[in-house]
C-alpha positions in Angstrom: 0.0 16.4 -7.1 2.1 13.8 -4.9 4.2 11.2 -6.3 4.6 8.0 -5.2 6.0 4.7 -6.5 4.7 1.2 -6.7 7.4 -1.8 -7.2 6.0 -5.0 -8.2 7.5 -8.5 -7.5 8.7 -9.1 -10.9 10.9 -5.6 -10.8 8.2 -3.3 -12.6 8.3 0.2 -11.1 5.1 2.3 -11.4 5.7 5.9 -10.7 2.1 7.4 -9.9 0.5 10.8 -9.1 -2.4 11.2 -6.5 -4.3 13.8 -4.9 -4.1 14.4 -1.1 -6.9 12.2 0.8 -7.0 9.5 -1.8 -6.1 6.0 -0.3 -2.6 4.3 -1.6 -5.2 1.3 -2.5 -7.0 3.5 -4.9 -4.2 4.9 -6.7 -3.0 1.3 -7.2 -6.1 0.4 -8.6 -6.7 3.3 -11.1 -2.9 2.7 -11.9 -3.7 -1.2 -12.7 -0.9 -2.1 -10.4 -0.5 -6.0 -10.4 -1.1 -7.8 -7.2 -3.5 -5.1 -5.7 -6.7 -6.5 -6.1 -8.5 -4.9 -3.5 -11.4 -7.4 -3.2 -13.1 -5.5 -0.4 -13.0 -2.2 -2.0 -11.0 -0.4 0.9 -13.0 -1.5 3.7 -9.9 -3.0 5.6 -11.7 -6.7 5.2 -9.4 -8.7 2.9 -5.6 -7.8 3.1 -5.4 -8.2 -0.7 -4.0 -4.5 -1.0 -0.8 -5.5 1.5 2.4 -3.6 0.7 5.8 -3.4 2.1 7.4 -0.1 3.0 11.0 0.5 4.0 11.8 2.1 7.4 12.5 5.3 6.1 9.0 5.5 4.4 7.3 3.4 7.5 8.3 6.7 9.5 6.2 9.0 7.2 3.1 7.1 7.5 0.3 7.1 10.2 0.6 4.0 12.9 -1.5 1.0 12.0 -5.0 0.8 13.6 -6.2 -2.0 15.4 -8.3 -3.3 12.4 -5.4 -3.1 10.0 -3.3 -5.2 12.6 -6.2 -7.8 12.6 -6.2 -8.1 8.9 -2.5 -8.3 8.7 -2.8 -11.5 10.7 -4.4 -13.1 7.5 -1.9 -11.7 5.1 1.1 -14.0 3.9 4.6 -12.4 3.9 4.1 -10.0 6.7 6.9 -8.0 8.0 7.6 -4.8 10.2 7.2 -2.6 6.7 3.7 -4.2 6.2 1.0 -2.0 5.5 -2.5 -2.4 3.8 -2.9 0.2 1.2 -6.3 1.0 2.0 -5.6 2.3 5.1 -3.4 4.9 3.8 -4.8 8.4 2.8 -2.2 10.0 0.7 -0.6 13.2 2.3 2.4 15.5 1.1 4.5 13.5 3.5 4.3 10.2 1.0 6.0 12.1 -1.4 8.6 9.9 -2.8 7.6 6.8 -0.7 8.0 3.6 -2.7 5.2 0.8 -2.0 6.1 -3.0 -2.7 4.0 -5.5 -3.9 5.1 -8.8 -2.2 5.2 -11.7 -4.6 2.7 -13.5 -2.1 0.0 -10.9 -3.6 0.0 -12.5 -7.3 
């Protein structure tokens, strides 16, 4: 099992474990992480699973794809660490990565 952490805008920290290959969005939904609505169910069609990742964590994630970049254009509060959690299948490299839910997701 791989351990990842979500930080909500109100300061709550949620430690979650996941199987390799499960998307970060699926983990967030399964653990009722506030602010991760996942309206499109992981089809990269809504940006309601937007998270922020620090530079160290970003270095462990795969690069953003074209569709993810298009959808991030519709998200609020996008920065260099913005990702759509539906586009992040968990791997061992994600161990300990913190995913922050932006306040704009609430």
